[in-house]
C-alpha positions as CSV (number, residue, x, y, z in Angstrom):
1,M,-11.8,29.7,26.6
2,Q,-8.1,29.8,26.0
3,E,-8.5,28.5,22.5
4,F,-11.1,31.2,21.8
5,L,-8.7,33.8,23.2
6,M,-6.0,32.6,20.9
7,I,-8.2,32.9,17.9
8,D,-9.0,36.4,19.0
9,I,-5.3,37.3,19.3
10,V,-4.5,35.8,15.9
11,F,-7.4,37.8,14.3
12,V,-6.2,41.0,15.9
13,A,-2.6,40.4,14.6
14,V,-3.9,39.8,11.1
15,F,-6.2,42.8,11.2
16,A,-3.4,45.0,12.6
17,T,-1.1,43.9,9.8
18,G,-3.5,45.4,7.2
19,V,-4.0,48.5,9.4
20,G,-0.2,48.9,9.7
21,V,0.2,48.8,5.9
22,L,-2.3,51.6,5.4
23,S,-1.1,53.6,8.4
24,S,2.5,53.8,7.4
25,M,1.5,54.8,3.8
26,I,-0.6,57.8,4.9
27,G,1.3,58.7,8.1
28,I,-1.2,57.8,10.9
29,G,-0.9,55.5,13.9
30,G,-3.8,53.2,13.1
31,G,-5.7,53.9,16.3
32,T,-8.6,55.3,14.1
33,L,-9.4,51.7,13.3
34,N,-7.8,49.7,16.2
35,T,-9.7,51.6,19.0
36,P,-13.1,51.0,17.5
37,L,-12.2,47.4,16.7
38,L,-11.4,46.7,20.3
39,L,-14.5,48.4,21.7
40,I,-16.9,46.9,19.2
41,V,-15.6,43.4,18.6
42,F,-14.1,42.7,22.0
43,Y,-16.5,44.7,24.1
44,S,-16.4,41.9,26.8
45,I,-12.7,42.5,27.3
46,F,-12.1,46.2,26.6
47,N,-13.6,49.4,27.9
48,E,-13.2,53.0,27.2
49,Q,-10.0,53.2,29.1
50,T,-8.2,50.0,28.1
51,A,-9.1,50.1,24.3
52,P,-7.2,53.3,23.5
53,S,-4.3,52.4,25.8
54,T,-3.8,49.1,24.0
55,A,-4.3,50.6,20.6
56,L,-1.6,53.1,21.3
57,V,0.9,50.3,21.6
58,G,0.1,49.4,17.9
59,A,0.9,53.0,16.9
60,L,4.2,52.7,18.7
61,F,5.2,49.6,16.7
62,V,4.0,50.9,13.3
63,S,5.9,54.1,13.9
64,I,9.1,52.2,14.7
65,A,8.7,50.0,11.6
66,G,7.9,52.9,9.4
67,A,10.5,55.3,10.6
68,V,13.3,52.7,10.3
69,T,12.3,51.8,6.8
70,Y,12.0,55.5,5.8
71,W,15.4,56.2,7.4
72,K,17.1,53.7,5.1
73,Q,15.6,55.1,1.9
74,T,17.6,57.3,-0.4
75,P,17.1,60.2,-0.4
76,R,16.1,60.0,3.3
77,P,12.6,61.5,3.6
78,I,12.8,62.1,7.4
79,I,13.7,65.6,8.5
80,P,15.1,64.9,12.1
81,K,15.5,68.5,13.2
82,V,11.8,69.3,12.5
83,G,10.7,66.0,14.0
84,L,12.6,66.5,17.2
85,L,11.4,70.0,17.6
86,L,7.7,69.0,17.2
87,A,8.2,66.0,19.5
88,L,9.1,68.4,22.3
89,L,5.3,69.2,22.4
90,T,3.9,65.9,21.3
91,V,5.4,64.0,24.2
92,P,3.9,66.2,27.0
93,G,0.7,66.3,25.0
94,S,0.5,62.5,24.9
95,L,1.1,62.4,28.7
96,F,-1.6,65.0,29.3
97,G,-4.0,63.1,27.0
98,V,-3.6,59.9,29.0
99,V,-4.3,61.8,32.3
100,L,-7.3,63.6,30.7
101,R,-8.8,60.3,29.7
102,T,-8.6,58.9,33.2
103,M,-10.3,61.9,34.5
104,I,-13.4,61.3,32.3
105,Q,-15.3,58.7,34.3
106,A,-18.5,58.4,32.1
107,P,-17.8,55.7,29.6
108,Y,-20.3,56.9,27.0
109,V,-18.8,60.4,27.1
110,L,-15.4,58.9,26.0
111,R,-17.2,57.1,23.1
112,I,-18.8,60.4,22.0
113,I,-15.3,62.1,22.2
114,F,-13.8,59.3,20.1
115,G,-16.4,59.5,17.5
116,V,-16.7,63.2,17.2
117,S,-12.9,63.7,17.1
118,L,-12.4,61.0,14.4
119,M,-15.4,61.7,12.2
120,P,-13.9,64.8,10.6
121,L,-10.7,62.8,9.8
122,A,-12.8,60.1,8.0
123,L,-14.8,62.8,6.0
124,K,-11.6,64.6,5.1
125,M,-10.1,61.4,3.7
126,L,-13.1,61.0,1.5
127,F,-12.1,64.3,-0.1
128,A,-8.4,63.4,-0.4
129,K,-6.9,65.0,-3.6
130,K,-4.3,63.7,-6.0
131,R,-0.9,65.2,-5.7
132,G,1.7,65.1,-8.4
133,K,4.8,63.1,-7.8
134,G,7.8,65.3,-7.9
135,D,11.4,64.4,-7.4
136,L,11.8,64.0,-3.7
137,K,15.5,64.9,-3.8
138,S,14.9,68.2,-5.5
139,E,11.9,68.9,-3.4
140,L,13.9,68.5,-0.2
141,A,16.8,70.5,-1.6
142,A,14.4,73.4,-2.4
143,W,12.8,73.3,1.1
144,D,14.5,75.3,3.8
145,I,13.6,75.4,7.5
146,S,14.7,79.1,7.7
147,N,11.7,80.0,5.5
148,I,9.3,79.1,8.2
149,S,8.1,82.2,10.0
150,R,7.8,82.6,13.8
151,R,4.0,82.6,13.4
152,Q,4.1,79.3,11.5
153,W,6.4,77.8,14.1
154,G,4.0,78.8,16.8
155,I,1.0,77.3,15.1
156,A,3.0,74.2,14.2
157,L,4.0,73.6,17.8
158,F,0.5,74.1,19.0
159,G,-0.6,71.6,16.4
160,A,2.0,69.2,17.7
161,L,0.6,69.6,21.2
162,V,-2.9,68.8,20.0
163,G,-1.6,65.8,18.1
164,G,0.1,64.5,21.2
165,I,-3.1,65.0,23.3
166,S,-5.1,63.1,20.7
167,A,-2.6,60.2,21.0
168,G,-2.9,59.8,24.7
169,L,-6.7,60.5,24.8
170,L,-7.8,58.5,21.8
171,G,-5.1,55.9,21.3
172,L,-3.9,57.5,18.0
173,G,-0.4,58.2,16.9
174,G,-1.0,61.9,16.3
175,G,-0.2,61.7,12.6
176,A,-3.7,62.9,11.6
177,V,-2.7,66.3,13.0
178,V,1.0,66.3,12.5
179,V,1.0,65.4,8.8
180,P,-1.2,68.4,7.8
181,V,1.0,70.6,10.0
182,L,4.1,69.5,8.2
183,S,2.8,69.5,4.7
184,I,0.4,72.4,4.7
185,L,1.7,74.8,7.3
186,M,5.4,74.1,7.1
187,G,5.6,73.3,3.4
188,V,7.4,69.9,3.8
189,P,7.0,67.6,0.7
190,M,4.2,65.1,1.3
191,H,6.4,62.0,1.3
192,A,8.7,63.7,3.8
193,A,5.8,64.8,5.9
194,V,4.5,61.2,6.2
195,A,8.0,59.9,7.0
196,T,8.7,62.6,9.5
197,S,5.3,62.1,11.1
198,M,6.2,58.4,11.7
199,F,9.5,59.5,13.2
200,I,7.7,61.9,15.6
201,M,5.2,59.2,16.5
202,M,7.9,57.0,18.0
203,F,8.4,59.6,20.8
204,T,4.7,60.4,21.1
205,A,3.5,56.8,21.3
206,S,6.4,55.8,23.6
207,A,5.4,58.4,26.2
208,G,1.8,57.6,26.1
209,T,2.4,53.8,26.2
210,A,4.8,54.2,29.3
211,M,2.1,56.2,31.1
212,N,-0.6,53.7,30.3
213,L,1.6,50.8,31.5
214,Y,2.2,52.7,34.7
215,L,-1.6,53.0,35.1
216,G,-2.2,49.3,34.3
217,S,-4.6,50.1,31.5
218,V,-2.9,48.0,28.7
219,N,-4.0,44.5,27.9
220,V,-0.6,42.9,27.3
221,Y,-1.7,40.0,25.2
222,F,-3.7,42.0,22.7
223,A,-1.1,44.8,22.7
224,I,1.6,42.3,21.6
225,A,-0.8,41.0,18.8
226,L,-1.4,44.6,17.7
227,G,2.3,45.4,17.9
228,F,3.3,42.3,15.9
229,G,0.8,43.0,13.1
230,M,1.5,46.7,13.0
231,L,5.3,46.1,12.9
232,I,5.0,43.8,9.9
233,G,2.4,46.0,8.1
234,G,4.4,49.2,8.8
235,Q,7.4,47.8,7.0
236,I,5.3,46.7,4.0
237,G,3.4,50.0,3.8
238,S,6.5,52.3,3.9
239,R,8.0,50.3,1.0
240,L,4.8,50.6,-1.0
241,S,4.2,54.3,-0.2
242,C,5.6,55.6,-3.5
243,K,4.1,52.7,-5.6
244,V,0.5,52.7,-4.7
245,N,-2.3,55.3,-5.1
246,A,-2.4,56.5,-1.5
247,V,-5.1,59.0,-2.4
248,R,-7.5,56.2,-3.4
249,L,-6.6,54.4,-0.2
250,K,-7.4,57.4,1.8
251,Q,-10.8,57.7,0.2
252,I,-11.6,54.0,0.7
253,F,-10.4,54.3,4.3
254,G,-12.5,57.3,5.0
255,L,-15.5,55.5,3.5
256,I,-15.0,52.4,5.7
257,L,-14.1,54.3,8.9
258,V,-17.4,56.1,9.2
259,L,-19.3,52.9,10.0
260,P,-17.2,51.7,13.0
261,L,-17.3,55.2,14.5
262,I,-21.1,55.2,14.2
263,T,-21.2,51.7,15.8
264,M,-18.9,52.7,18.6
265,M,-21.1,55.7,19.5
266,K,-24.1,53.3,19.5
267,L,-26.1,55.7,17.3
268,G,-28.1,52.9,15.6
269,Q,-29.0,51.3,18.8
270,M,-30.2,54.6,20.4
271,W,-32.3,55.2,17.3
272,L,-34.0,51.9,16.7
273,D,-33.4,49.7,19.8
274,P,-32.7,51.9,22.8
275,E,-33.8,49.4,25.3
276,G,-32.1,46.4,23.8
277,N,-28.6,45.0,23.2
278,R,-26.7,45.1,20.0
279,G,-28.6,43.1,17.4
280,L,-30.2,43.3,14.0
281,L,-32.1,46.5,14.6
282,S,-29.0,48.2,16.0
283,T,-26.9,47.0,13.0
284,L,-29.7,48.2,10.6
285,G,-29.7,51.6,12.3
286,D,-25.9,51.9,12.1
287,V,-25.9,51.1,8.4
288,T,-28.7,53.5,7.6
289,I,-27.0,56.3,9.4
290,W,-23.7,55.4,7.6
291,L,-25.5,55.6,4.2
292,I,-27.1,58.9,5.2
293,I,-23.6,60.3,5.8
294,V,-21.6,58.8,3.0
295,V,-24.0,58.8,0.1
296,P,-24.3,62.6,-0.1
297,V,-20.6,63.0,0.6
298,G,-19.9,60.5,-2.2
299,L,-22.2,62.2,-4.6
300,L,-20.6,65.5,-3.9
301,R,-17.1,64.1,-4.4
302,L,-18.2,62.5,-7.7
303,Y,-19.6,65.8,-8.8
304,Q,-16.3,67.5,-8.0
305,L,-14.2,65.0,-9.9
306,R,-16.4,65.2,-13.0
307,K,-16.3,69.0,-12.9
308,K,-12.5,68.9,-12.6
309,Q,-12.2,66.3,-15.3
310,T,-14.3,68.5,-17.7
311,N,-12.3,71.6,-16.9
312,V,-9.0,69.7,-17.6
313,E,-10.3,68.3,-20.9
314,S,-11.3,71.7,-22.0
315,I,-7.8,73.1,-21.4
316,E,-5.6,70.3,-22.6
317,P,-6.5,67.0,-24.3
318,C,-3.6,65.2,-22.7
319,D,-2.9,64.2,-19.1
320,L,-1.7,67.0,-17.0
321,P,0.3,66.6,-13.8
322,T,-1.5,67.9,-10.7
323,P,0.7,70.5,-8.8
324,E,1.8,69.6,-5.3
């Protein structure tokens, strides 16, 4: 049994390394994959309370690794003042999310919350768009915090609170909410938004992890494995962030993520094998539902890309940079 457990821990560490690479490149905590992994593959060890608690430890480690690496880059993409201001709301949000999760006693209700909350993120990533790479130094010099209106600050702080709640409730790092807040609402350059999100995530995940440890809902052995893998992956991903097509990674990530969310919610089992345990029929049901979701979305995305390509070719025969 101990040997099998060690194999499990090694597998989790290797898996988390890959998740850490991806997470630090697109500014999320990795819980979108780690929580379903623990609930689906290690269902005999984890439940709806311990899986997100343990996954949040991984978000903590990847945020530390990513933030440290981003901090050393020149020019430094992290904007500390903005990060600390948003962290004032993500930290209490994370604590509230943990408390909220413990108040929900029905296990399947939590599974539905996980799936419904994360599905839009997966579909959004399928529609990720290419952004032109500008000069980060000039972009940061042009960006001014004083240009952010009070209304924008109010919405941004509310978004930070929501991101914190998602961290504590779902085992995420909150980056899925914080990155759009920074880049779209506050106008922060995308690379700086990802780096600042990792900086904020250190505080968010620390608060949630401390609360989870206090409640005794963290599996220490698996948390260490997740943390180790995410720590290594986070350093690799933050170094590759400007060298790899992150948009394509987002699209692939979104495509893959839909399936574990469907499996976690047991949709295939409820459809084809409601009285049985997970088996061939349940897996067939999961894959069928996955195809029903991703095939139309994929065809729509392909249509959009071809239409855009046709419009660009009609305007200019050479490659055009896509505006930020």
